[in-house]
C-alpha positions in Angstrom: -24.7 -1.1 -87.4 -27.8 1.0 -88.2 -28.2 -0.3 -91.7 -27.7 -4.0 -90.5 -30.5 -3.2 -88.1 -32.6 -1.6 -90.7 -32.3 -4.6 -93.2 -32.7 -6.9 -90.0 -31.4 -10.2 -90.8 -33.2 -12.8 -88.3 -32.5 -16.4 -88.0 -35.2 -18.4 -86.5 -38.1 -20.7 -87.0 -41.4 -20.1 -88.9 -44.0 -22.5 -87.9 -47.8 -22.9 -87.7 -50.5 -22.9 -85.0 -53.4 -25.0 -86.6 -57.0 -24.1 -86.1 -60.5 -24.9 -87.5 -61.9 -21.4 -88.0 -63.9 -20.9 -91.1 -64.5 -17.8 -93.1 -67.8 -16.7 -94.5 -67.1 -18.9 -97.7 -67.0 -22.1 -95.2 -63.4 -22.7 -96.0 -60.4 -22.9 -93.5 -58.9 -19.4 -92.9 -55.3 -19.6 -94.1 -55.9 -23.3 -94.9 -56.4 -23.9 -91.1 -53.0 -22.4 -90.2 -51.5 -19.1 -88.4 -47.8 -18.8 -89.1 -45.5 -17.1 -86.7 -41.6 -16.4 -86.9 -39.5 -16.5 -83.7 -36.0 -16.4 -83.0 -36.7 -17.9 -79.7 -38.1 -21.5 -80.6 -36.4 -22.5 -77.3 -39.3 -20.9 -75.5 -42.3 -22.4 -77.2 -43.5 -24.3 -74.5 -43.9 -20.9 -72.6 -46.6 -19.8 -75.1 -49.7 -18.5 -73.2 -51.2 -16.4 -75.9 -51.0 -15.6 -79.5 -51.5 -11.9 -81.0 -52.4 -10.7 -84.6 -52.3 -7.5 -86.4 -55.4 -5.6 -86.6 -55.4 -6.3 -90.4 -54.9 -10.1 -90.1 -57.7 -12.2 -91.8 -58.3 -14.0 -88.3 -58.8 -10.5 -86.5 -61.1 -9.4 -89.4 -63.1 -12.6 -89.1 -63.6 -12.2 -85.4 -64.6 -8.4 -85.6 -67.6 -9.2 -88.0 -69.4 -10.6 -84.8 -67.6 -8.5 -82.2 -68.5 -4.7 -82.5 -66.2 -3.9 -79.7 -63.4 -5.6 -81.5 -64.3 -4.0 -84.6 -64.2 -0.6 -82.8 -60.6 -1.6 -81.2 -59.3 -2.4 -84.7 -60.6 0.9 -86.2 -59.0 2.6 -83.4 -55.6 1.1 -84.2 -55.8 1.9 -87.6 -55.7 5.6 -86.3 -52.2 5.6 -85.0 -49.0 5.4 -86.9 -48.1 1.9 -88.4 -44.4 2.3 -88.6 -42.0 0.4 -86.2 -40.8 3.6 -84.6 -44.4 4.9 -83.7 -45.5 1.4 -82.5 -42.5 1.5 -80.2 -43.6 4.7 -78.5 -47.4 3.7 -78.3 -48.8 1.9 -75.2 -49.3 -1.8 -76.0 -52.9 -2.7 -76.1 -55.0 -5.6 -77.1 -58.3 -7.2 -77.0 -59.1 -11.2 -77.1 -61.0 -12.5 -80.2 -62.8 -15.1 -78.5 -61.0 -17.6 -80.8 -58.3 -20.2 -80.2 -55.3 -21.8 -82.0 -53.7 -25.0 -81.2 -50.3 -25.3 -80.2 -48.4 -27.4 -82.3 -46.3 -29.4 -79.7 -48.6 -29.7 -76.7 -52.0 -29.3 -78.5 -53.1 -26.8 -75.9 -55.8 -24.4 -77.0 -54.0 -21.2 -77.1 -56.2 -17.8 -76.8 -55.8 -15.4 -79.9 -55.5 -11.6 -79.2 -55.5 -8.6 -81.6 -52.6 -6.6 -80.5 -51.8 -2.9 -81.5 -48.1 -3.5 -81.6 -48.2 -6.3 -84.2 -47.2 -5.2 -87.7 -49.0 -7.1 -90.7 -46.0 -6.1 -92.9 -43.6 -8.1 -90.6 -43.6 -11.8 -91.0 -47.0 -13.1 -91.1 -48.7 -10.6 -89.0 -48.9 -12.9 -86.0 -46.7 -13.3 -83.0 -46.4 -15.9 -80.0 -46.6 -14.6 -76.6 -44.2 -15.9 -74.1 -44.6 -13.5 -71.2 -42.0 -15.2 -69.1 -39.2 -14.6 -71.4 -40.2 -11.6 -73.7 -40.4 -7.9 -71.7 -43.0 -6.7 -74.0 -45.1 -9.8 -73.3 -44.6 -9.7 -69.8 -46.2 -6.3 -69.6 -49.0 -7.2 -71.6 -49.6 -10.3 -69.6 -49.5 -8.4 -66.5 -51.9 -5.7 -68.0 -54.5 -8.4 -69.1 -53.8 -10.9 -66.3 -52.5 -13.6 -68.8 -50.7 -16.8 -67.6 -46.9 -16.6 -67.3 -45.0 -19.9 -67.9 -41.4 -20.2 -67.0 -39.5 -22.3 -69.5 -35.8 -20.9 -69.2 -33.7 -21.1 -66.2 -30.5 -19.2 -65.7 -28.3 -20.5 -62.4 -31.3 -21.6 -60.9 -32.5 -18.0 -59.7 -35.8 -17.4 -58.3 -38.3 -16.1 -61.1 -40.6 -13.2 -59.8 -43.8 -13.1 -61.6 -44.6 -9.7 -60.7 -41.4 -7.9 -61.7 -39.4 -8.1 -65.0 -35.7 -9.0 -64.7 -32.9 -8.8 -67.4 -31.9 -12.5 -67.0 -35.4 -13.8 -68.0 -34.6 -13.1 -71.5 -30.9 -14.5 -71.3 -30.5 -16.9 -74.4 -26.8 -17.5 -73.7 -26.7 -18.7 -70.5 -30.2 -20.4 -70.1 -31.3 -23.9 -70.2 -34.9 -25.3 -70.7 -37.2 -26.2 -68.1 -40.9 -27.4 -68.0 -40.4 -28.3 -71.8 -41.1 -31.9 -71.5 -38.7 -33.9 -73.8 -37.0 -30.7 -74.5 -35.9 -29.9 -71.1 -32.3 -29.7 -69.8 -31.1 -28.3 -73.3 -28.9 -25.0 -73.9 -31.2 -22.4 -75.6 -29.2 -23.0 -79.0 -29.5 -26.7 -78.7 -33.2 -26.3 -77.7 -34.0 -24.4 -80.8 -32.4 -26.8 -83.2 -34.3 -29.6 -81.5 -37.6 -28.0 -81.7 -37.0 -26.8 -85.2 -36.6 -30.4 -86.2 -39.6 -31.6 -84.4 -41.8 -29.0 -86.0 -40.2 -29.9 -89.4 -40.8 -33.8 -88.8 -44.5 -32.6 -88.3 -44.8 -30.6 -91.6 -45.7 -27.5 -89.1 -42.3 -25.6 -89.5 -38.8 -25.0 -90.5 -35.8 -22.8 -89.8 -36.0 -19.8 -91.8 -34.0 -16.4 -92.4 -36.3 -13.3 -92.3 -35.5 -9.9 -93.1 -37.0 -6.4 -92.4 -36.6 -5.2 -95.8 -39.6 -4.3 -97.7 -40.6 -3.6 -101.3 -39.5 0.0 -102.3 -42.8 1.6 -103.7 -41.2 4.5 -105.8 -44.5 6.3 -106.9 -45.4 9.5 -105.4 -48.6 12.0 -105.9 -46.8 15.0 -106.2 -45.5 17.4 -109.0 -41.9 17.2 -108.5 -39.9 14.1 -109.2 -38.9 12.0 -112.4 -41.9 11.2 -114.4 -43.0 7.8 -114.8 -43.0 6.8 -118.4 -46.1 4.8 -118.5 -49.1 5.6 -120.8 -52.5 4.1 -119.8 -54.9 3.3 -122.6 -58.4 1.7 -122.2 -57.6 -0.7 -125.0 -54.0 -1.6 -124.5 -53.5 -1.2 -120.7 -50.3 0.4 -119.2 -47.8 0.9 -122.0 -44.3 2.0 -121.7 -43.6 5.4 -123.6 -41.3 4.4 -126.7 -37.6 4.9 -126.0 -37.6 7.6 -129.1 -40.0 9.8 -127.1 -37.9 9.8 -123.9 -37.5 11.6 -121.6 -40.8 12.5 -120.4 -40.5 16.4 -119.3 -42.6 17.8 -116.8 -44.4 21.2 -117.6 -42.6 24.1 -116.5 -45.5 26.4 -115.7 -47.8 24.4 -113.3 -48.5 26.3 -110.0 -49.6 23.8 -107.2 -52.8 25.0 -105.6 -52.8 22.5 -102.5 -55.5 20.4 -104.0 -53.7 17.5 -105.2 -51.3 16.6 -108.0 -51.4 19.4 -110.4 -50.5 17.1 -113.2 -53.9 15.4 -113.1 -55.3 18.8 -114.3 -52.7 19.7 -116.8 -54.3 18.4 -120.0 -51.5 19.2 -122.1 -49.3 16.7 -120.3 -52.1 14.4 -119.5 -53.7 13.6 -123.0 -51.7 11.6 -125.2 -52.3 9.1 -127.9 -51.6 5.4 -127.1 -48.2 4.6 -128.7 -49.5 1.0 -129.6 -53.2 1.7 -131.1 -53.1 5.5 -131.5 -56.3 6.0 -129.6 -56.6 8.8 -127.1 -54.8 7.9 -123.9 -53.4 9.3 -120.7 -50.2 9.8 -119.0 -49.2 8.4 -115.5 -49.1 11.2 -113.3 -47.3 9.8 -110.3 -43.7 10.6 -110.1 -40.9 8.9 -108.8 -39.5 9.1 -105.4 -36.5 11.5 -105.4 -34.4 9.0 -103.9 -34.5 7.4 -107.3 -32.7 10.2 -108.6 -30.3 10.8 -105.8 -29.4 7.5 -105.4 -27.0 7.6 -108.4 -26.8 11.2 -109.6 -23.1 11.4 -108.5 -22.3 8.6 -111.2 -23.8 11.1 -113.8 -21.1 13.9 -112.3 -18.6 11.4 -113.4 -19.3 11.8 -117.2 -22.0 14.7 -117.3 -21.8 15.3 -120.9 -22.3 11.7 -122.0 -25.7 11.7 -124.1 -25.7 8.1 -125.2 -25.6 6.0 -122.0 -26.8 5.9 -118.5 -23.2 5.6 -117.1 -20.0 5.7 -119.4 -16.4 5.4 -119.1 -16.0 8.3 -116.6 -17.4 6.6 -113.9 -14.9 3.7 -114.1 -12.0 6.2 -113.6 -13.9 8.3 -110.7 -15.8 6.0 -108.8 -16.2 5.2 -106.1 -16.5 8.5 -104.4 -13.6 9.1 -101.8 -15.8 10.8 -99.2 -19.4 10.6 -98.2 -20.5 13.6 -95.6 -24.2 13.4 -94.2 -26.1 13.5 -91.0 -26.9 10.6 -89.2 -30.5 10.6 -90.4 -29.1 9.5 -93.8 -27.6 6.3 -92.7 -30.7 4.4 -93.1 -32.3 6.6 -95.9 -30.0 8.1 -98.6 -26.7 6.2 -97.9 -28.7 2.9 -97.9 -30.5 3.8 -101.1 -27.2 4.7 -102.8 -25.6 1.5 -101.7 -28.4 -0.5 -103.0 -28.6 1.3 -106.3 -25.1 0.9 -106.9 -25.3 -2.8 -106.3 -28.2 -3.2 -108.8 -26.1 -1.3 -111.7 -23.3 -3.6 -110.8 -25.3 -6.5 -111.2 -26.6 -5.1 -114.6 -22.8 -4.5 -115.6 -23.3 -0.7 -115.8 -20.5 -0.1 -113.2 -17.6 -2.1 -111.8 -17.6 -0.9 -108.1 -19.2 -2.9 -105.4 -19.7 0.3 -102.9 -20.3 4.0 -104.0 -18.6 5.5 -101.3 -15.1 4.7 -99.8 -15.2 6.7 -96.5 -18.1 8.1 -94.5 -18.2 11.3 -92.2 -21.5 11.8 -90.2 -21.4 15.4 -89.0 -23.2 16.1 -85.5 -26.1 18.4 -85.2 -26.2 22.0 -84.0 -27.7 22.6 -80.5 -29.0 25.7 -78.8 -31.3 26.5 -76.0 -34.9 26.3 -76.0 -37.4 28.7 -74.5 -41.2 28.2 -74.4 -44.4 28.7 -72.5 -48.0 26.8 -72.5 -50.6 29.1 -74.3 -54.1 29.5 -72.9 -55.4 26.9 -75.5 -52.8 24.3 -74.1 -50.5 24.7 -77.1 -46.7 25.9 -76.9 -45.0 29.0 -78.0 -41.4 29.2 -78.3 -39.3 32.3 -78.1 -35.9 33.4 -79.8 -32.8 33.3 -77.8 -32.2 36.9 -78.3 -35.4 37.8 -76.8 -34.8 35.9 -73.6 -32.4 36.2 -70.6 -31.5 33.4 -68.2 -32.5 33.2 -64.4 -29.3 31.7 -62.5 -29.0 30.1 -59.1 -26.1 31.1 -56.7 -23.7 28.5 -58.7 -24.5 30.0 -62.1 -26.7 27.2 -63.2 -29.5 28.1 -65.4 -32.8 27.5 -63.5 -35.3 29.3 -65.7 -35.7 32.1 -68.1 -37.8 35.5 -68.6 -38.1 37.5 -71.6 -35.8 40.6 -71.8 -37.7 42.1 -74.4 -41.5 42.3 -75.1 -42.9 39.8 -77.2 -46.4 40.2 -78.8 -48.6 40.7 -75.6 -46.1 39.6 -73.2 -44.1 42.3 -71.4 -40.5 42.2 -70.8 -39.7 40.2 -67.5 -42.6 37.4 -68.1 -41.4 34.2 -66.9 -41.1 31.2 -69.3 -39.9 27.7 -69.3 -36.3 26.9 -69.9 -36.3 23.2 -71.7 -32.4 22.9 -72.0 -30.5 22.3 -75.1 -31.8 20.7 -78.2 -31.4 20.5 -82.0 -31.9 23.8 -83.7 -35.2 23.9 -85.0 -37.5 26.4 -87.0 -40.6 25.2 -85.2 -38.6 25.9 -81.8 -37.5 29.3 -82.6 -34.0 28.4 -81.6 -31.9 28.8 -84.8 -29.3 31.2 -85.3 -29.6 33.4 -88.6 -26.5 33.1 -90.6 -27.0 36.5 -92.2 -27.1 38.3 -88.8 -23.9 36.6 -87.9 -22.2 37.6 -91.1 -23.3 41.2 -90.6 -21.9 41.4 -87.3 -18.9 39.3 -87.4 -18.3 38.4 -91.1 -18.5 35.1 -92.8 -15.1 33.9 -91.8 -15.6 34.3 -88.1 -19.1 32.2 -88.7 -17.1 29.3 -90.5 -14.2 29.3 -88.2 -16.4 29.1 -85.2 -18.3 26.1 -86.4 -15.1 24.3 -87.4 -13.3 25.1 -84.1 -15.9 24.6 -81.5 -16.3 20.6 -81.8 -15.1 17.9 -84.1 -17.4 17.6 -87.1 -18.9 14.2 -85.8 -19.8 15.7 -82.5 -22.8 18.0 -81.3 -22.0 21.5 -81.3 -23.8 23.7 -78.5 -24.1 27.3 -79.8 -22.3 29.8 -77.7 -22.5 33.7 -78.7 -19.4 34.4 -76.4 -17.5 31.6 -78.3 -18.3 33.2 -81.6 -16.8 36.4 -80.0 -13.4 34.4 -79.6 -13.5 33.5 -83.0 -13.9 37.0 -84.0 -11.0 38.1 -81.9 -8.6 35.5 -83.2 -9.4 36.6 -86.8 -8.5 40.3 -85.6 -5.4 39.1 -84.3 -4.3 37.5 -87.7 -5.3 40.8 -89.3 -3.4 42.8 -86.9 -0.1 40.8 -87.3 -0.5 40.8 -91.1 -0.6 44.7 -90.7 2.7 44.5 -88.6 4.4 42.4 -91.2 3.3 45.0 -93.9 5.0 47.7 -91.6 8.2 46.2 -92.2 10.7 48.0 -94.7 9.4 47.4 -98.2 12.8 46.2 -99.5 13.2 43.9 -96.5 9.7 42.6 -97.2 10.0 42.0 -100.6 13.5 39.9 -99.8 11.6 38.0 -97.0 8.7 36.9 -99.4 11.4 35.9 -101.8 13.4 34.2 -99.4 10.3 32.1 -98.7 10.4 30.5 -102.0 14.3 29.8 -101.8 15.0 29.0 -98.1 18.0 27.2 -98.9 19.8 30.4 -99.6 18.9 31.8 -96.0 20.7 31.6 -92.9 18.9 31.4 -89.7 20.0 32.3 -86.3 19.3 30.2 -83.1 16.0 31.9 -82.3 14.8 31.7 -86.0 15.6 28.1 -86.1 13.6 27.6 -82.8 10.7 29.6 -84.4 11.0 27.2 -87.7 10.9 24.3 -85.8 7.7 25.4 -84.0 6.1 26.3 -87.5 6.8 23.0 -89.1 5.9 21.0 -86.1 2.4 22.8 -86.3 2.4 22.3 -89.9 3.0 18.6 -89.6 0.1 18.2 -87.3 -2.3 20.4 -89.2 -1.7 18.7 -92.5 -2.3 15.3 -90.6 -5.5 16.7 -89.1 -7.0 18.1 -92.3 -6.3 14.5 -93.7 -8.5 13.0 -90.7 -11.1 15.8 -91.1 -10.5 17.0 -87.6 -11.1 20.5 -88.3 -11.1 21.7 -84.8 -7.6 20.7 -84.0 -6.6 22.3 -87.4 -8.0 25.7 -85.9 -6.3 25.1 -82.6 -2.8 24.4 -84.4 -3.4 27.6 -86.2 -4.0 29.5 -83.1 -0.8 27.9 -81.7 1.1 29.2 -84.7 0.0 32.7 -84.4 1.0 32.6 -80.7 4.7 31.6 -81.7 4.7 34.3 -84.5 3.4 37.1 -82.1 5.8 36.1 -79.3 8.8 36.1 -81.7 11.1 39.1 -80.8 14.3 38.4 -82.5 14.1 40.7 -85.4 17.8 41.2 -85.7 18.5 39.6 -89.1 17.2 39.0 -92.6 16.9 35.1 -91.5 14.4 36.2 -89.0 12.1 38.2 -90.9 12.2 35.2 -93.7 11.2 33.0 -90.8 8.4 35.3 -89.8 7.1 35.5 -93.3 7.3 31.8 -93.7 5.4 31.1 -90.9 2.6 33.5 -91.7 2.5 32.3 -95.3 1.8 28.8 -93.9 -0.7 30.1 -91.5 -2.5 31.7 -94.0 -2.6 28.7 -96.2 -3.7 26.5 -93.2 -6.5 28.7 -92.5 -7.5 29.3 -96.1 -10.2 26.4 -96.2 -12.1 27.9 -93.1 -11.6 31.6 -93.8 -11.1 32.4 -97.4 -11.8 36.0 -97.3 -9.3 37.5 -94.7 -6.6 35.0 -95.7 -6.8 36.1 -99.4 -6.8 39.7 -98.7 -3.6 39.2 -96.6 -1.9 36.9 -98.8 -2.2 39.6 -101.6 -1.5 42.6 -99.4 1.9 41.0 -98.1 3.1 40.1 -101.7 2.7 36.3 -101.4 0.9 36.3 -104.5 3.5 37.7 -106.8 6.1 34.8 -105.5 3.7 31.9 -104.8 0.7 32.9 -107.1 -2.9 33.5 -105.9 -3.8 31.9 -102.6 -6.4 29.6 -104.4 -3.7 28.2 -106.6 -0.8 28.3 -104.2 1.1 25.0 -103.4 0.3 23.3 -100.1 3.1 24.0 -97.6 5.2 21.0 -96.9 6.9 20.4 -93.4 10.6 20.8 -93.7 12.2 17.9 -92.3 15.3 19.8 -91.7 13.6 22.5 -89.7 12.3 19.7 -87.7 15.7 18.6 -86.8 16.7 20.1 -83.3 20.1 21.3 -82.3 19.3 21.1 -78.6 16.8 18.9 -76.7 15.1 19.4 -73.3 15.2 16.5 -70.8 13.2 16.5 -67.6 15.5 16.7 -64.7 14.9 14.7 -61.7 16.9 14.5 -58.3 16.3 11.2 -56.2 13.2 10.6 -58.6 11.4 14.0 -58.0 10.9 16.4 -60.7 13.2 19.5 -60.3 13.4 21.2 -63.6 15.0 20.6 -67.0 18.3 20.3 -68.6 19.3 21.4 -72.1 21.7 19.1 -74.2 22.9 19.0 -77.7 20.7 16.7 -80.0 22.3 13.3 -80.3 24.4 13.7 -77.1 26.1 10.7 -75.5 25.1 9.4 -72.2 28.2 10.7 -70.6 27.7 14.3 -72.0 24.1 14.1 -70.4 25.3 13.0 -67.3 27.9 15.8 -67.0 25.3 18.4 -68.0 22.7 17.2 -65.5 25.4 17.0 -62.7 26.8 20.6 -63.6 23.3 22.0 -63.6 22.6 24.9 -61.2 19.7 23.0 -59.5 21.9 19.8 -58.9 24.6 21.8 -57.5 22.4 23.8 -55.3 20.7 20.5 -54.0 23.8 18.5 -53.6 25.3 21.2 -51.6 28.7 19.6 -52.1 27.6 16.1 -51.5 28.9 13.6 -53.9 26.5 12.0 -56.6 25.8 8.5 -56.2 24.3 7.7 -59.6 22.9 9.1 -62.8 20.2 7.5 -64.7 19.5 8.6 -68.4 16.3 7.6 -70.2 17.2 8.7 -73.8 15.2 11.4 -75.2 13.1 11.8 -72.1 14.6 12.5 -68.7 17.9 12.2 -66.5 17.6 11.3 -62.9 20.5 12.3 -60.4 20.6 10.3 -57.3 22.4 12.1 -54.4 
């Protein structure tokens, strides 16, 4: 959806307001036509003004004789010109004193310069319909421009002083005050008005896009050199293929005064490949997106020196998984998709899309603390230098320094800004090295995987890091406990893990194996879905089951423990490779199943998942009263008998006859007294 919005396909009408405004050369500016594009041609009779971008020829013409307008246009240039920047800026405008002619009513429409109009979008001009566009409505109120209602929804009363959402309704609206076009549904009005404008040779239906040409040159040292040589006699000449690739010099040190390539004569000076005269290389380099948009295709066949992309790409592409932050959705991901389609059209690759699946990971958040400096700026503080001020309910209401920072003593009150994305500029990041030194790399990895799903935001919590550390200590301690088993029994148990068909398991061991393989099946599924937080919670559940197992009265019981712990180590290995690898070797698994890095991934044993007994919810007169154990696959009659014979039913019945027994297979049994 983000990419669709970025590409910005819009279906509407492009039409012209005519005028007789002449430029300095005596000719009509724009051939006497000012074009606009709109998706709401049904509101054309509601136009009360038009606005053009500061760079528009009509704006520039008006500014030549209007110093105030010229100053306003210069002021507009100082702000950002991207759509995101314009969206945040206050909408301002200034009249040009010029008028354009409405194509249907012949009314003279005042022309304004608006700081919110982009010259790069459409024709750099927009029609203003305050009654049915929220931005135009606010603009009209600010500058006291007329508001003319031309769309009605269910005869609702129009308030000319307060915007209401239904004003912009283009689904349920009907045209009014629109002459021969009145009484039409909005979609019908668009078609009718577009047809009328076309018969007048003033407009037509058109599909527009927000896409722009990609200017790939950059005035910086890093990046792929542009293989062009500039010759005074021959012009811009491509570098001959035999001289490719153009290689950047390795010994340049940027000094901050511009592109260092412009000062490197060894790179800059070259003879023209056409005439042989002295010439100069192009010093702009390509946008790094040019490289990153297709480098993964080279990974498919990295040793191929003859082709851009060769046979390897046919086998490996498309990539199975793309992992990137949401900011890449309209940057790298979009560029890579575009580049792949270009290469497809050129016959270089067969695939239409470069990536099969997308995972957009969430951001890591942390508390933000700051204070205003004497000069009006902001100073941010590291979390480890701050303590919270809490209200009676434990809610954070402020913060103060717990350590002296610069000239500020401990106890100084500072501002608490809540939580936000970790940022160097806000001093709210966490140094991974400090975390590793205190808890180890495995704890850091486990915490980030366990605390939130990959696609969700993660709010950093030092106490929760401690929890992950305690869990890994439990894993280690359980491994130590297993290693204390008699060495002969331990060796036999590890060997038994490889050949389980020869092992006899008692009732308790079977119950443990049921838990082990149930968890394994879920963990395996969660890994495939990249739900790593539930992978870790499954590992925690498995460790609990192993720790709670006390029936160490048979060889089969010990084998079940070793089997479960070996599965636990493999499930945790991608998240915590160091501790699991060490335990794997110490407990002898490596000698039987190979090094943990190469060990086979465990497979859920379907036989172990088969239950000898199942537990059904026991109800009496429809109310939950406990549970009853029955053999797996027991008949309806056997379940009824087990329920009636249960201690809880006998006690509740107190000698009364059972009227009825209702069995819901696999779920519950209800005894009616």
